[in-house]
C-alpha positions in Angstrom: 87.9 33.7 -42.4 85.0 36.1 -43.4 82.6 33.5 -41.8 84.7 33.5 -38.6 84.8 37.2 -38.4 80.9 37.4 -39.0 80.5 35.0 -36.2 82.8 36.9 -33.8 81.1 40.2 -34.8 77.8 38.5 -33.8 79.0 37.3 -30.8 80.5 40.4 -29.6 77.5 42.4 -30.6 75.2 40.0 -28.7 77.4 40.2 -25.8 77.4 43.9 -25.9 73.7 43.9 -25.9 73.7 41.5 -23.1 75.9 43.4 -20.9 74.4 46.6 -21.8 70.9 45.4 -20.7 72.2 44.0 -17.6 74.2 47.1 -16.5 71.1 49.2 -17.0 68.9 47.1 -14.9 71.0 45.0 -12.4 74.5 46.5 -12.0 75.3 48.4 -8.8 72.9 51.5 -8.9 74.7 54.8 -8.7 73.3 55.6 -5.2 74.0 52.0 -4.0 77.7 51.6 -3.4 79.3 48.5 -2.3 79.7 50.1 1.2 75.9 50.7 1.5 74.2 48.7 4.3 71.7 46.9 1.8 74.0 46.5 -1.1 74.2 42.8 -1.1 70.2 42.4 -1.0 69.6 45.0 -3.5 72.2 43.6 -6.1 71.1 40.1 -5.6 67.3 40.9 -6.3 68.4 43.3 -9.2 70.6 40.4 -10.9 67.4 38.3 -10.7 65.3 40.9 -12.3 63.0 41.5 -9.4 64.0 45.0 -8.7 64.9 47.6 -11.0 66.2 51.2 -10.7 64.7 54.5 -12.0 65.7 55.9 -15.6 68.7 57.9 -13.9 70.2 54.5 -12.7 69.5 55.2 -9.2 67.5 52.9 -6.7 66.8 55.7 -4.0 67.0 53.1 -1.3 66.4 55.7 1.5 63.0 56.7 -0.2 59.9 55.4 1.5 58.2 52.5 -0.5 54.6 52.8 -1.4 52.0 50.0 -1.9 52.1 49.8 -5.5 55.9 49.5 -5.5 55.8 46.7 -2.9 53.3 44.4 -4.7 55.3 44.9 -7.9 58.5 43.7 -6.4 56.7 40.7 -4.7 55.0 39.7 -7.9 58.1 40.1 -10.0 59.8 37.7 -7.2 57.1 34.9 -7.6 55.7 35.0 -11.0 57.0 34.4 -14.6 57.1 37.3 -17.3 54.5 35.4 -19.2 52.1 35.3 -16.3 52.5 38.9 -15.3 52.1 39.9 -19.1 48.8 38.0 -19.5 47.3 38.8 -15.8 45.0 41.4 -17.2 43.6 39.5 -20.3 40.3 38.6 -18.9 39.5 42.2 -17.5 40.3 43.6 -21.1 38.0 41.1 -22.8 35.3 41.9 -20.5 35.7 45.7 -20.9 36.5 46.6 -17.4 37.9 50.0 -16.4 39.2 49.0 -13.1 41.0 45.9 -11.7 39.1 44.6 -8.6 39.2 47.8 -6.7 38.1 51.1 -8.0 41.2 52.9 -7.5 43.3 50.6 -9.6 42.8 51.2 -13.3 43.7 48.9 -16.1 46.2 51.6 -17.3 48.2 51.8 -14.1 51.7 50.7 -14.4 51.2 48.2 -11.7 48.0 46.9 -12.9 49.1 43.3 -13.8 51.0 42.9 -10.6 48.0 44.2 -8.5 45.8 41.7 -10.1 48.0 38.6 -9.3 48.7 40.0 -5.8 44.9 40.2 -5.3 43.9 37.0 -6.7 46.6 35.2 -4.7 45.8 37.0 -1.4 49.1 38.8 -1.1 47.1 42.0 -0.7 43.4 43.0 0.0 41.7 46.3 0.0 40.9 48.6 2.9 37.5 48.5 4.5 36.4 51.3 2.1 37.2 49.1 -0.9 40.2 51.0 -2.0 43.9 49.8 -2.4 45.4 53.2 -1.9 48.5 52.5 -4.1 50.4 55.7 -3.6 50.3 55.2 0.2 53.6 54.8 2.0 53.9 51.4 3.6 54.6 51.1 7.1 56.6 48.2 8.8 53.2 46.5 10.1 51.8 46.4 6.7 55.3 45.5 5.0 55.9 42.6 7.3 52.5 41.1 6.8 52.7 41.4 3.2 56.1 39.8 2.9 55.5 37.0 5.2 52.0 36.3 3.8 53.4 36.1 0.2 55.8 33.3 1.2 53.2 31.5 3.3 55.3 31.7 6.5 53.3 31.1 9.7 53.9 34.2 11.8 52.3 32.5 14.8 54.9 29.8 14.8 57.2 31.8 17.0 56.0 32.4 20.7 55.5 36.2 21.6 58.8 37.5 23.2 58.6 41.2 24.6 61.2 43.4 23.5 61.8 46.9 24.7 62.9 47.8 21.1 59.6 46.9 19.3 56.6 49.1 20.2 54.0 46.3 20.1 52.0 44.6 22.6 51.1 40.9 22.6 47.6 41.7 21.8 48.4 44.0 18.7 47.4 42.5 15.3 51.0 43.2 14.1 52.7 41.6 17.2 53.1 38.1 15.3 54.8 39.5 12.4 57.2 41.5 14.4 57.9 38.5 16.6 58.6 36.4 13.7 60.8 38.9 12.1 62.8 39.2 15.1 63.0 35.4 15.9 64.2 34.8 12.2 66.5 37.9 12.0 64.5 39.4 9.4 65.0 42.7 11.2 67.8 44.0 13.2 67.9 42.7 16.9 69.7 46.0 17.9 67.4 48.6 16.3 64.0 50.0 17.5 60.9 49.5 15.4 57.4 50.9 15.6 54.4 49.5 13.5 53.7 52.9 12.0 57.3 53.5 11.1 57.5 54.0 7.4 59.5 51.3 5.5 62.0 52.3 2.9 62.7 50.7 -0.5 66.1 49.6 1.0 64.4 47.9 4.1 61.7 46.4 2.1 64.3 44.6 -0.4 66.6 43.7 2.6 63.7 41.9 4.4 62.5 40.2 1.2 65.9 38.8 0.6 66.2 37.5 4.0 62.6 36.0 3.8 63.6 34.1 0.7 66.6 32.7 2.5 64.6 31.6 5.5 62.0 30.1 3.2 64.8 28.1 1.6 66.7 27.2 4.5 64.0 26.8 7.2 66.2 28.5 9.8 66.8 32.2 11.0 68.7 34.3 8.4 72.4 34.6 9.2 74.0 38.0 8.9 77.6 37.7 7.4 78.5 41.4 7.6 78.0 44.2 10.1 75.5 46.9 9.0 76.7 50.4 9.7 75.1 53.6 8.7 75.0 57.2 10.0 71.3 56.9 10.5 69.9 59.2 13.5 66.1 59.1 14.2 63.9 59.6 17.1 60.4 58.3 18.0 58.1 59.8 20.5 54.8 57.6 20.5 52.9 60.0 22.8 53.3 62.9 20.3 52.9 60.7 17.3 56.5 61.5 16.2 57.6 58.4 14.4 61.2 57.7 13.1 62.0 61.5 12.3 65.6 62.5 11.6 68.0 64.2 13.9 70.9 66.5 13.0 73.8 67.7 15.0 74.3 71.2 15.8 76.7 73.6 17.6 75.2 74.4 21.0 77.1 77.8 21.1 76.1 79.0 17.7 72.5 80.2 17.5 72.8 80.4 13.7 73.8 76.8 13.4 70.9 75.8 15.8 68.2 77.4 13.6 69.9 76.3 10.3 69.7 72.7 11.2 66.0 73.1 11.8 65.5 74.2 8.3 66.3 70.7 7.1 65.7 68.4 10.2 62.8 68.2 12.9 65.2 67.9 15.7 68.6 69.4 16.3 71.3 67.6 18.7 73.7 69.1 21.1 76.6 67.5 23.1 77.5 63.9 23.4 76.2 61.3 20.8 73.9 58.6 22.1 76.3 55.7 22.3 78.8 57.5 24.6 76.4 57.1 27.7 76.8 60.8 28.4 74.3 63.6 28.5 72.9 64.7 25.3 70.1 67.5 24.5 67.7 67.6 21.5 65.5 70.5 20.5 62.8 71.5 18.0 60.3 74.1 17.0 56.9 74.6 18.7 55.7 77.9 17.0 54.7 78.6 13.5 56.4 82.0 12.9 56.0 83.6 9.5 59.7 83.8 9.0 60.1 80.1 9.7 59.5 78.4 6.5 60.6 74.8 7.5 58.2 72.0 7.3 59.0 71.1 11.0 58.1 74.4 12.8 55.5 72.8 15.1 56.9 69.5 15.8 57.1 70.0 19.6 54.0 72.1 19.8 52.4 69.4 22.2 55.4 68.7 24.2 53.5 69.3 27.4 51.4 66.3 26.8 54.6 64.1 27.6 54.3 62.6 31.1 56.7 60.7 33.5 57.0 57.2 32.4 56.5 58.0 28.7 59.2 56.5 26.4 61.4 58.1 23.8 63.2 55.9 21.3 66.3 56.5 19.4 68.0 54.6 16.5 71.7 55.8 16.2 74.0 54.1 13.9 71.9 50.9 13.6 71.5 50.7 17.3 68.4 51.5 19.4 68.3 53.2 22.8 65.2 53.9 25.0 64.7 56.6 27.5 61.9 57.0 30.1 60.8 60.5 31.0 61.1 61.1 34.7 60.7 65.0 34.8 59.1 68.1 33.0 60.2 71.6 33.7 59.6 75.1 32.3 62.5 77.7 32.7 63.1 81.2 31.6 64.6 81.7 28.3 67.5 83.4 29.8 68.4 80.1 31.6 68.4 77.8 28.7 72.2 77.2 28.8 71.3 75.2 32.1 69.7 72.6 30.0 73.2 71.7 28.7 74.7 71.5 32.1 75.9 67.9 32.6 74.8 66.2 35.8 77.4 63.4 35.2 75.1 60.8 34.2 73.5 59.1 31.0 70.5 61.5 30.5 68.8 63.0 27.5 66.8 66.3 27.6 64.4 67.5 24.8 63.4 71.3 24.8 61.5 73.8 22.8 60.4 77.4 23.1 57.5 78.0 25.2 54.5 78.7 25.3 53.7 78.1 21.6 54.1 81.2 19.5 56.5 82.8 22.2 60.1 82.6 23.0 59.9 83.8 26.7 60.6 80.4 28.2 61.6 76.7 27.6 59.8 73.6 28.1 62.2 70.7 29.0 61.5 67.1 29.5 64.3 64.8 31.0 64.8 60.9 30.5 66.9 58.3 31.7 67.9 55.1 29.9 66.1 51.9 30.2 
C-alpha cells in the first residue's frame, strides 16, 4: 500500500509539473481568447513549443514583430533544442564577440537562432552589414522570410493584379505577395502594403498556414470566418501606412479632439461597409497644447492629387477609394463636409493652412 501511495504521489507530482509547465508556456494566453482571430494558429504553435508568451502570460498579438523575434520563431519551428543549444559552440571556442554581423552579440537572447538562420540562408544582413534585430518587420520582409525558410517557390504562381495589394509586377516583393494570395496565406478580402508592419499575431498566422501548405501542397483552407474591429487607413502618397482610425461624434467638438489624442484619424458618419458617405479627419498643425503623437499626420494633405488611391481595412475587409476632387473651404463652413450627397463617398479633411484654423483642406474620393 505504501509503495502504491508513493507511486501515486510520484505520478501526481510529475503530472502537476507537466501541466504547470505546459500551462505557462502553451495554454491560451491571457490576451488570446478563443474568440481572437488568430487563436487557432497561436495556440497550435504554442502547444508545439514554437512560440511562447511573455512573463505575464500574455502573447501581445497586436504588437508589431521585430526581426529578432521573427527568426527565433522560425528557428524554433525548424530545429531541435539540441541544435539550437549548440549553435554558438564554434563562435565561443574561437573567442568571437559577435555572430556573423557586428550588431548581433554572443550574449543576445536570439544569438543561437540568428546563427542558424544566417547559415541556413533564412536571413541575410542589410547592405551595410548589419541585421538590425530591433527593427519592426514589414509584410514584404515577413513573407520573404517565411516562404524562404520553407523553400517555397514564390515564382511558381503567375502574377495576378489585385487592387487590394499595393505592388506592381516589377516590385521585388510581388512574387511573395502573389504566392501568399494564391495559396491563401493572407486574407483575400483585406488590403496589404509591402511597408505595412506585421504583427506578432499575423506572423504566427502566416507561419501556421505555410506549414499546412508545405505539408498538403495545396492552398490553405480557412475553416472559420475571421472577424475583428480593426479599422486602419493607408495613403501611399503621404507615406501613411496602416494607421488606426477611431469613431467620433461629429457634433461634439470635445469628442473630436479627444479621439485624436489616441488615434491619427477620427471618423464621422456611416461606417465603410454601409456604402454611404463617411468623413475622416486628422491634425496638420503642431500646436504646443497638442501633445498627441499624431499632430501633423495631414500636414502634407495638399500633395494628394486626383487619381491617388486611399485604402481602408475595416472589420477584415478592404476598401479602395480614388481621389477625384480637392477643395479649400472657410472653417465656418466645415459642416458642409458632412453633407450627404446621396452616394458612396469618403472625405478627408484637416485645418488649413498648417498652423492655422482659418480654413479646411478637403479631399474627396469615390470607391473603386
